[in-house]
N, C-alpha and C positions, 0 to 999 in steps of 0.2 A: 384476485388474491387479496386476502385480508392481512394487513401487516401492522404490527405494533412496534413502537419505538421506545427503547429504554435510554434515558439520558436526553430526553427531548428538549430540555431547556438550555442545554449547553450550546456553545458556539457551533460545533459540528452538528449536534442534534437538531438544532433549529433548521439547518440547511437540509437535513434528512427529512424532516417533517414537510418542508416545502416541496421536495421532489416527490414524495409519496402522494401528497395531495394533488400534484399536477399530473401524475401518470394515470392514463385511462385504464391501464391494465390492473390497477390495484386500488384499494381503499384503505384509509387510515382507521384501523380497528380500535386502537387505544394508545395512550402515551403514558409513560411513567417517568417520574423524576422526583428527587427529594423536594424540589421546588415545584410541587404539583400545580399550584395556582398559576405560575408562570408558564408551565407546560400547557395547561388548559387554555390559556389565552392564545396559544399558537395552533391549537389542535382543530380549529374549525368545527367544533361541536362533538368531536370524538371524546370519549370519557378519559379522564386523567386520574392517575393514581400515584401514591407514594409507597404503596405496599405491593410487593412482587406477586404474592399469591392472588390478590384481588385483580391485579393486572392480567395475569396469566389465565384467570377464570373467564376472561372475555374470549369470544369466538374469534380465532385468528389462525392463519396458516404459517406465519413466519414472524420473526422479530429482527429488528436492526438494533444493535447494541452500540451506543455511542458514549459510553462511560469511560473514565480513566481505566487504564489497562489492569491495574492491580485489583479491581473488583469484578472483572469480566468472567472469571472462571465459574463462580457459583451461578451467575446469570445465564451463561451458556448451558451449563449442566441442567439447570431448571427448565430451560426452554426445550432442550432435547428430550428431557423426561416427559414433557407434555406433547411430544411428537411434532415439534415445530422446526422449521428450517431457520438458520441463523446467518445473518450478515454482520460481521464484527469489524469494528475499526481496527486499524493497525496501531501498535503491534498486538497480536492476538492475546497475549498475556504478558506479565512482567517477568516471567522466567520460563525456562524450557520445560520443566516438569509440568507446570500448569498448562502450557500450550499443548503438550502431548496428551494430557488428560482430556482436554477439550476435543481434540481430534478423535480420540478413542470413543468419546461419548457420541460424537456425530456418527461414527461407524456403527456403534452398537444400536443407535436409534434408527439407522438407515435414513438419515436426514442430511440434506445438503448444508455445507458450511462454506460461506463466502468470506474472503479476506478483503478488507477495505483498502485496497491499494488503488485509489481513484486516480493516481497520476498516470496509470495506464491509459486513461481516457483523455488526458490533456492532448490537444491536437498535435503538438510537436512530437510527443512520445508515441502517440498512436501512429503518426506518419512513419517514424523509424521502424516500428514493428511491421507495418504494412509493406514498406519498401524491402525490408529483409525477406519477408515471406514471399514477395513477388519474384525474387531472384534477380532483381535489376542490378545489384552490386556483386553478383556472382556468389561464390562460396565464401562464407564468413571465415575470416582469418583470426581476428581478435576484436575485443570490445573494450571501450573505456567508459566508466561511469563515475560521476562526481556529484556530491551533494553537500552543501555547506551553508553556514551563515555565521554571524558574529557572536553566537553563544547566548549566555544566560539572559541578557537584556531583551532577547526576543520572546521570552516566556512570560505568560501571565501569572502562572501558579508554580510554586516550587515543586509540586508533585510531577510536573512535566519534565524535570531534569534530575530528580533524586532517584537513584537506582532502585531503592526499595519499592518505589511506586511505578517508575517508568521502565525499569529493566536495565537501563544503562544510559550511556551518553549519546554521542553523535551517531554511533552505529544503530541505535534504537529510534532515533529521531528522523530527520530527513534522510539519513543514511539507509534506513530500512526500506524506504521507497526505492532507492537506487539499487540495493541488493535484489529487490524483487524485479526491477527492470532488467538487471543483468540475467537473472534466471529466465525471465520472460523471453529474452532474446536467445540465450544459450540453450534453452529447453530444460536444463537441469544443472545444478551445481553439486558436484560430488567431491571436490577437493578445495580446501581453504588454507591459505598460507598468508599470514599477515602480522602486522604490529599494531599495537594500540598504546597511546600515551596520554598522560594526564598532568601536563606540566603547567597549564595556564589557569584553569578555573578551580582545580583542586577539589572537585566534588567526589567524595568517596564512591568508587564503583562506576563512575560516569566518565568515560574517556572523552578527551577533547578532540582527539584525532585518531583515525584508523586508516591504514593503508593495507591493501591486500591483493592477492591474486586468486581469483576463482577459476576453477576448471570444470568443464562439462565432461560427461562420460567419454566423449569422442576426443577430448584433449584440447578443445578450443578454450582460450583463456580470456578472462575479463580483468582489466586493471581497475581497481576500486579505490576511491578515497571518500571518506566522510569527515567533516570538520566542523568544529564550533569556533574556529579562529580565522574565518574568512572575513577580514575587516572591510572588504569591499561591499559586503551585504549578501543577501540570499541568492543562491544560484544552484541549479541542478541541471545536469546535462548527461546525455548518453551519445556515444559515437560508436558506430559499427563499421569496421573496415573489411572489405571483401576483395576478391580477386579481380573484380571489374568496377571498383569504385568504393564510395563510402557514403554514409548518411549520418547527420548530426541533428539532434533535437535538444533544445534548451528552454529553460524557464527560470526566472523571470529576467527579461521579457521573453515572450514566446517567439521562437525562431527555429527555422530548419535550414540546413544546407544539404543538398544531395548532389553528388558527383558520380557520373557514370561514364564508362569508356568501353569500347568494343573489345579491348584486350589490355593487359597490364602495360601501362606506359603509353597507351593510345590517346587519340584525341578525346578531350574531356568535354562533357556537357554538364553545366552547372545550373542548378535550380535553387533559388533562394525564396523563402517565404517569411515575411516579417509579421504576419498576422495583424495587420493594421486594425482590423475590426475588433480583435480581442483587446488590443492596447487601448483603443478609444473607450470601450466599455469599462475596462478596469480604471481608466483615468476618471471617467464620469461617475462611476459607482465605487467599486473596490475589487480586490482580488477575488472576493466571494462569488462574483458572477461566473468566473471561470471554474471555481470549485463546484458550484451548484450544477453547472452543465456536466461536469465530470461525474458528480454523484448521480445525476439523472441517467446518464449512459450506463453507469454501473448498476443502478437499480433495475433497469430494463434487462440487462444481462442476468442479474440475480434471479429475476422472475423466470427467465428462460432456463437458467440452470436448474431450478426446482421442477421445471417441466421435463427435464431429462435431456435437454439439448447439449451437444458437445461442440468444441471448436470455438468457444466464446472468448472474449477478451478478459473477462473477469478472473480474478485470482481465486482459486479454490482453497480448500483447507490445507492441502499439501503445500501450496505456495505460501500460505500464512505461517505454517509450521517451519518450512525450510528457511524463511527469512529470519526467524528467531534462532534456529539452529546455527545459522551462519553468524548472526550477531553475538552468539555465545562462544563460537569457536574461534573467531579472530583473536580475542584476548587470550584464549587457551593456546593458540599457535604462538602468539607473542610471548607467552610465559615459557613454553617449551622450546621455541625455535624450530619446531617441526610442523609440517603440513598436517591437517586433520582430514581424514577420509569420512565421507558421508554416504549413506545408502541412497541409491537411485530411487526416489519416491515416485516420480512420474505423476500423471494426473490422479486426482482423488475420485474414485468411482464407488458408488454404493454397492 
């Protein structure tokens, strides 16, 4: 598969270039960035462009879009118009209307759309999903998800937290990953009831904190919190409680706890994994080694998605859209004091 990368010179784009060049199932067809010279230096001989039409004139099958969210819509639409598959970073767009247009363009072009929720591939979170799917903890009763950090000092550029560019605040930042993880476990989110507040950083349209209850079509609930006021530092976690145990995955640091029992209240078996190897690699290098591994797994699944395979870990276009719908509806629920109902999208199929 021939893959082009838009936004190749950025922090995430550089890691995307690395994973494409390392994957034997694909080749790097071209790169595009406003800083074309910097992108060319990373591209290993692949042509580099700052002009979209010239980039898309190159022979390729798919594009990975690693730009800021407020410029993604025209890039996605242009790629679909050329008959290309698209893997887009999260969030898919900076507002709901734009995200819906992207999904409709994918449907019209009959091309696959992947959502860049690479945290599905972090070992701790993949473990949670796999344990739940195995039935080891019985029937799922409820889920807890959390994502947070200390706010604006964690951002390099102001477009990362200003709503007109990013879409919003904590819900659209690390929180959107955790919304996706909740849906990944629940299967779907069809009801949202929550509150959003902006008392600390006072960035218009960008909430500091959001707390919500998500419900699946079967009525299973997830308790959710996203925050920019976690003064302890970055943390994300998901816990799933079942009739015969529970499983927890967290980062950073990477950690899992799995508790199983033969019946409610029965003798417990505890399994703990501290991922010592991950911690050593991050200590010696940086967090990027974990991110690159996750991007590599996601890329492999994206290629499989375009080949028509199902049952993959990757987030599809409906997952990318639902995460934005939820991020939009929590403040709406906060405004009205009422839950918001959402359509059951299910998987996205061509």
